[in-house]
N, C-alpha and C positions, 0 to 999 in steps of 0.2 A: 609031077611038081620038082622033080631033082631032074630033069632035061632042062629047067625054066631056073633055077639056081645056076648049076653047071653053064649056062649059058648068059645069065650074068657076070660069074665067074668072068667067062673065058671076055665077055668085051671090057669089063675093068681092068685084066691083065694087060690086055693091050693097051687102052689109053694111059695106062699106070705108066707103061714103058717106053711107050710114045713120046708122054713129057719130060723123063729123066733120061733119056737117054744121053745127051746132050748135056745134064748135069749133073754127076758125076756122086757130087762129096760137096756140101754144108762150108763154107769160108768161116774162119773163126770166128771173125767180128760177125757176121748175121747171126753166129750159132750163139755168140755173147749177147747180141741186142733181143732175140726172140726169149731164152730163157727171164732174161731182165724182168722180162713182164711180168713174171709170176710173184715176183718182188713185191711190187703193187697190188697182186690181188690178194696174197697171201697176206700180206698188213693190212689189209680195208677188213680181211674177214677174220683176224684176231681182234683188233680194235673194239671194233663194235660190241664181240661176243664176249669181251675181258673188262671193257672201261664205261660201256653206253650205260646199260641198268643201272650201276652205282651213283654214274652222273650225273642222272637225271632223277634222280632221288635223295644225293646228298648234297647236289652242286643247286639244281635245278628246284628242286620241294614239290618236286611232283609226284602224286602218292604214285606206289610201285605198283597196282594194278595195271594202272593208264600207263604206266616209263615199261611194265611185260607186255602191253599191248603194242606198243608204239614197235617194240621190236620185233614183232608175230607179224602184225599185218602186211607190213609193204612182201614179206617173205611167201603171204599167199598170192601175191602178186605173180611174185617170181618162179611159183608152180606154176602157173598158166602160161607166165611168159619165154620162158627159157627153152621149152619144147616146139614153140611157134618159130622163136629165133631159130633153133638147129636147122627147122625144114623151110626156113625162108631164105638161110643163109645158104643153104646147097639150091636151092632152086637160082638165088639172083645173078644177074646176068649186068655186066659194068665192065668198063674201061681198066678198074681196078682189079677185074677177079670177081669172085666172090666174097673174099672175108674181108679186106681191107674197111670197105664202108663201116662195116659193123663196130671194127676195131676202133676207127675215127670216131664214132660215134660214143663208143665208148671212156675211148681215153682223153671224151670232152666231159661228160655227165661226170662220171666217178668222183677224179680229182673234186671237182666244183661240190659235189654233192659231200665229199666227208670233210672240206673247208668250212662246207655251212654247218658240218650236223654239229661241230661242238662252237663255233660263233656263235652263241643263241644272244640276240639281241635283252636288255634288261627291261622284259615287259613285266607290266605290273600283276598279273595274274596268270597263274601256274596253266591254266589251258592254252593258251597265248605261244605259250613257252613250249607247251605237251605237241602242238598243232606246227609251231617252227622245224622242232625236231622230225619229227613224222617225216611231214615232207624231204627233208633234207636227207633222212636214209629213204623216203623211196625214190629219189633222184640220183643217193648212189648205189642204192644197188640194183638201177634198170641197169646204169652204167656198166654196175660189173656184168648184168647179164650180157648185155648187148656186145662186149668185151671177151668176156671168159668161154663163150660156148664156140664162135667160132676159134678161139682158140687153142680149145681142147685139140680141134680138126687139122691145126696148122701143121704138126709134124709129118704127117701122112703125104704132105703138098709141101712142106721143103726137104725132106729126106728122101733120096732116092730109092735107097734100101733099109728092109728091119735094122742092120745094125748101126748105119748111119741115125736111123731113128733113136733105137736104145742111147745113143751120144747126145742127140737132143734130150730127150726126155731127162736124161742122170746129169747131165748143166741144166735143166728148170728147175730136176727137183733140189739142189744146191742153194737155188733164188729164192724159192719156196721156202726152206728153213732159214733162210738168211731175213726174208719177210716178217717172217713167224716169231725170230729172235726178235727184230727188232722193233715190231711193232709190242709181242707180249713181254719181255722184257725192258726193251729201250726206252718204251712209251711210261708204263708208271716213274722212270726212276726222270725222266726230263718233268715230268709236273711237277713232281717235287721240287726236283732243283728250280724250279718254277718258281715256287711260291704255293704249289697246290691250290691254287684256288682256279675260277670262273678260268681267267686271264692264263692259266699255265694252260689249261682243257683248249684254249681256243688256238696258241702259239702251235700247241705239241699238234692239235690236228692241221693247223698251219701247211708244217713242214711235212708232215706225212700225204699232204696231200700233191704235194711239189713232188717230193720224191713220187709218190705214187705214178702221179703223171707223166714225169720224166720213165719212167722204166716203160709206161705202157706205152709211148711215143716211140719207144727202143725198139720193143716187138711189129707197131706199123711200120718202118722203116726195112723191117727183117723181111715181112710178110711181100714185102714187094721184090723179094729176091725169089718165089714162089712161081710158076709161071703160071699167069694167067689162065686159069682154068674158068668156062662159063656154068651158068647150073642147068641146070634136066631138072623141069616141071612134069610132078606127078600127081594127078588127082586123088582128092578122098584123103594127103595120108595124115592129116589131122584130122579128121572125121573117124578116120578108122582106128586112131592112136589109141584113147583109152581100152576098147576093144581087145587093141593086140596086147597091150599092157598085163591084162587079165589071164586072157590067155598064154601069156609069157611063164609057164609056171615059175622055173625057175629066175628068170629076172625078180618078178614078182617077191620071193625067197627074199632073194639077197638083198633088192632094194629096201624091204620092211625091216629086215636084220639090220643093215648099215643105219640106215632113218633111227633106230632106236638108240645104236650106239651115239648118232648125233648128239640127238634129246639130253644124253647121259654126257658127255662133254660139254654142251653147252651151257647145261645146268652150272654143274663143277663150276666153268670157268667164269658163270656170273656170279656166284657164290662166294668168289674166292676176295673179291674186295673186302667185302661182306665181313668175314671172317676172320680176315686180316685185322681188321678198327675192330671189332666189336668182340672177338673172340681172342683174338692174340693181341690187343689193345699195341698194334705195331702204325705206322707209315707206309704210305704207297710203295715205298719201293722197296718191301718186304716183298710186294704180288712182285712186281717183275723179279725177283731174286728167284720165287719160288716154281713163275713160269719158266724162268731162264735155265733152271734146272731142270722142269719138266723136259723141255724145248732139246737141251743137251742130252739128255738118260735117250730120248728117243732118236735123235740121230746119231747115236752110238750103237745102238737096238737094231738101228735098222741092215746093217749086213748081214746079224745075227738071225736075227726073225729069215732075210731070205736063204741062206744057211740051212732050217730048220724046216722052211717051206719045200725046200728040196729031197729032202730025205720021207720029210712022213705028209706032205702030201698039205696042197694049197689049204683046202677044208679043216681039215686035222688043225694045221698050224693056225688057223681065225679064231680056231675056238679056244687052242691052246692064249693066243696073248689077250684074247676078250679077256678069258680067266684068271690073265695077269692081269689087265688092267682094272678089272670089278675090283680085285684085291687088293691097289692102290689105294681105290679110291674109295675103299672102306675103311680101309688105314686112316685117311681125314682126319675119325672121329676119334681118334685117340689124339688129335694135334690139341695142344694147349701151351701160353706160356712156358709152363713146369717142364713140357714136354718135344724142344720144340727139335728133336732127334726123328720122333716120328714124323712127324710134319715134311723135313728130310726126303725120309724112304716114302712117304707117301707120291711124296712129287716128282722122285727117281723111279721108282715102281709103275704108276700110271703114266710115265712118261716112256719108259719100255714096253709096256702094253698097249700104246696109240700109235709106236712103229708098227709092229705087227697086224694091229686091226687097219690100218690105213693098208697099209703094204698088201694084203690078203686079199681085203674088199676091192682092194680093183685091179690086184691078177686075177681073180677069179671072175671080174664083170665081161671083160674081152671075150674068154672062155664059152658064158654066158651068151652073149651077143652071137659068137661063130653058130651056136648051137641050133641057135633061137632060127636065123639064116637060114641054114640046111634045113631046118626041120618046115619050115614057110616058104624059102625059096624068094622070099621079103627083104629088101636090107633096107630096113626103119635104124639103121647107126645113131647117127647123127638125132635124131627124135628120142631117142629112149636114153641118151648120152644126158640130153635136157633134161631129161624127167630126173634124171640121175640126180645133176649135177643140182638141182630144184627141192629135191629130195632131202640133198644134205643141208644146204642152206636154212630150209624150213626146218629143219633138226634143229641144228643149232640155235637157232629163234625159238623155238617151241623150249627148248631149256629154259632161256629167260624171260619166257614170258609165263612158264611155272613156276619160276623163283618168286617174280613179282607177285604173283595169286596168291603165294602162300605167305610172302611180308605181307604183304595188307591184310591176309585171316587171321595172321599171328597178333597184329596191331603192330606194325611197325613204324615209327616216328619219324621221318625224314629229317636227315640233320640231326638230328640228335648226338649228345656225347657219350650215352648211351641205351638198351635197350633193356626190355625187360624181359624176366627171364624163359618166361613161352617165346620168346623171337630167339634169345640166343641157343637154346636149342632146336628153335626147326633150321636157321642158318646152318648149324653143324650138320644135321638131317640133310640138308637140301645140299648140300656141300660134298656129303660123304655116302650114305646108306641106300639115299634117294638115287643117285646116280649109280652106286653097285649095283642097285638090287634090275635097272633099265639092262644093263651091260647082258646081265644072267638071263633076263626074264626074253632080250634079242638073239639068244642062241639054239630054239629048238628045231626054228622056220629051218636052219641050213640043211637038215634029212635029206632036204627035195634040193640041195645044189650039188651037182655030179665033180668029184676033184679034180677029173681027169681032163688034159687038156687036145683039143684035136689041132691039129697042124694048118696050119693054111694052105692049100692041095697047091699054089704057085710059089711059096715063100721063096 
């Protein structure tokens, strides 16, 4: 088995060096075009997470349990689709190479679905409105998967060495932050500025669809700069993937930990707009301001988190920042019109915790996959990455589905000027205590994950 792994690494090294021998550095324009795709991808993830459940119940009159299901069911489709796309992309041969055909399909479908998502016709019956949103969300999520899975693999094909690859990822993370800030803070402010009704949501969705399409198109152009590499087909990769995932103990533990944390994050985000309206008695602009503070705190804390990780280890740092995140989420419980200070502190502390959980979950992932490849002699990186991305999206959607089901059980009335006391209490619990508990429950599994890093032998 070790000889097989060493032979695979030697072959990969030779191919790697041959591809990049005459292409030592990514031009600045290509770097910006590639990284810009993260703006559209991040804004699509955030906008439904923050706004879609609220839009369906308050603007479309859809019962919350059905609205939550509309958020969750397309993610089940992605759970199956993402690993398939990863394997399919690795095996594709075309005159454009392995990745660009998938990027093109994604940049068509994602903006189309996003534009239709909030532009719902005036159907008389709410099931028809639900069907429209569900279908549009399915189109958009399919487009996102077609784009995102090969996009994650592009840095290794665009960049000739690890230093240059780090430069690509760093630039990409800037656009991720801009996308999160634009969708999380800008979209609610724009909706209120446009009047706050269904037309305002439709215009906002259309604007973000255009921005997403332009950013994804830039990445499609940038991918043309990568050397054209044809795929290699391997039999039985998909069929063996479930068993391989179960046997990959570290990967499985990290995956479940991260998935539970995404459920917590999605539940808090989905309940924020309800808390602003029914607990704080404010307008959509406050939702944007809270999410904006959360995002800025997360950005500011990212280099601090990296500093901590270098001193106490990635796993310990992930536990530490998860506890900070849980404390920030729990603090939302004390938010009220008379105690807005607690609200701002909760948003800032949650943002700091979010920075660390994102940094160290993604920092541990390649280490875990490296050890798994060394253990088995088989490279399933793309397939495992597809499982990871689908779990991330499924967790976020599950948070919204849990929120919708909880509101329905509590007797939530769609579009009402106020809610009963039980519903208000449940909104507070789902906003704060429930996601905080999920963060804590996610931590014990990390005991099976090693925190040391194994260097690549041909780095």
